[in-house]
N, C-alpha and C positions, 0 to 999 in steps of 0.2 A: 219363288218360280220367274222364268229368266222371262224378258218381256216375246213379243214375237216382232221377226225379223222375216224373211223373205226366205231365208233355210229355218224358219221353224212354224211352217202355215200349220194352218190345220182344216181339216167340212167336216163336221160330223152331220151324219145323212142315217136318216129310222129308213130301216128297214124296209116293210110295207106297205103300199101305197107308194113309195120310192124306187127301191133298185129294183122292186120284183109284182107284180100282179097279186093286188090282196088279197083275199076267204075271208065270208062274215063267217066259214066252217073251219077259218086256221089254215096255213100250212101246216102238211101233220106230217110229210114225206116227201126228201128227194124231187123226187118224179111231179111231185104239185111244182115246186118252187122251177117261176117262170120270168124270167129281167123282163124290165120293161122296152121298149122298143129306145134307144142308143143310151139307155144307163149305165151296161157296161162301159161305152166307145166314153161316157162324163167321167169314171170314175179313171180311168189309165189317163187320159186329158187330161183327167186336177193331179193324180204323181205323176205324171213325166211332167207337170211344169211345180213340183217340188213342194203336195200339197201331200202330207198325210193326213188319212179317211182312216173316220172310230167310226163306228155304225151304233146304235141305243135301238133298240127297241125293244117297245114291250113285247112276251110274250104268257100271255096268263089262258095257252093252251094247255102250257105244264100241273095250271093249279087246275086249270080243271078235267085232269084225266086224260085230258083229249090226241096229249104228246105228248114226249117221257125226254128227256135232255138228250139220249144219243140219238133221238133223229132229228133234234134243233140240233145236234153236229152234225153230221153226216149231211142236215137242207147244207149247215154256213158250209161245209167243206165241198158241196156242189158248187154253192155261188161263187169263195172263197178260185176253186181254182179258175173258172169261168170268166173270173174278175184278169186271172192271173193271163189264161190264153188271149183275153180285147188286149193288155201292155198293162196293167193294172198292177194296183197293190192298196191289201186291204193291213194299216197297222195294227188295229184290234178290232172287234164284238167285242159287247155287252147286252145283256138283256137279264131284263124283271122276269120269274118264271112265276113273281104272284101273282093271288087272287083277286082285284079292284078292292074288295073287305079287308082289306088286307094292314093296311096301311100303311105300308113299309115307303120308304125313303128311296127307295130304286124308279117306281114304277112311274112314269111319264103320270101327270104332267108334272110332277117332283124331281128337281133336280141330280137326286143324288146321281143320277146317269153318270150325267153330263163333267159332276166334277170329277169323280173318277177320275174321270177319262181327263181332265185335269193333270191331277195326280198324277199319271200314269204318264198322260206324255208330258211331263215339269212341264208344267207353262201358263198361264195363264189365260182362259178361253173368250176373257173378254172381250164380243166383239169377231171374237171364232163365229164361223156359221154351223148353221145348224139347221136341217134342208130339212122340213118333215111333211106331210097333209094335211093334218088333224091339225083341231084346235089346242087337243094334247100336247101335240110335239110346241104348239110357238107355244105355250105358257110353260114348259121345263122351260125353252129356249128360255123366255123373259127372263123368268126364275134362277139363273143362271148369269144372265148376264150377256149370253149367246145375238149375235144376229137371227134375228126368228128368220127363217126364206120357208116362203108357199111352193109349193108346185103342185101346179093344177090336176093330178095326172091321182086313183086313188082317190080320197075321198075327198083330193085337196079343189073342186069347185064348190065343192058343196062346205068347205072352211071358209073356202075364200066368200059367200055367202054373212057367215058371220064372222068376217071380223074387214072388212068391203075397204079402209084405208090403211094394211098395212104395205108396209114399206117396198119389201125385198115379195113378189111373185111372181114365179116363169111359170114357161108353158109343160117344161119337164126338170130329171133330170140333166140335162143335155145340156137346155138353156141355159141355165142356173150354168152351169159349166165353163162355158166360152164366155160366161157376163165374167164370170171370177175370176177368170186367166188374167183378161183384157183391165181389172183393175191396174 
């Protein structure tokens, strides 16, 4: 694997609660997918500054029968279109369709999706930022050797109470993106 350089930077994002509004009832239809303020701008900013952006998202709604893979694909097509319209680009979307009790290797907090992204991207993801809003996201980042980044959108405020000493906490994805590109 290559080492990261200026042309090989990646950011990995959780989806629900980071890019779009979350729902305890799952996002089941493209009409329910609504970007959080500034999230599309953040992805565009990262993309325009040479970052490849990947998504790693748990989608247990599939295993629970609340969501079909074809609906998930339609939701992601809507997201991709809006990201592109804002001037951004996603390099890949990875999701875990399994139930939390399935003990799979891809469902966060397991690092499987993050390892798959590293393999797909052809780089070492050590210290690559993984931006999430839940404790599962933080634990997956730590297990994969990524830099855990918490945003206070979605479940982030509650998560920050569980991990108050986390080094990288931002108000939202746009605040993270502006800080990341200034490094």
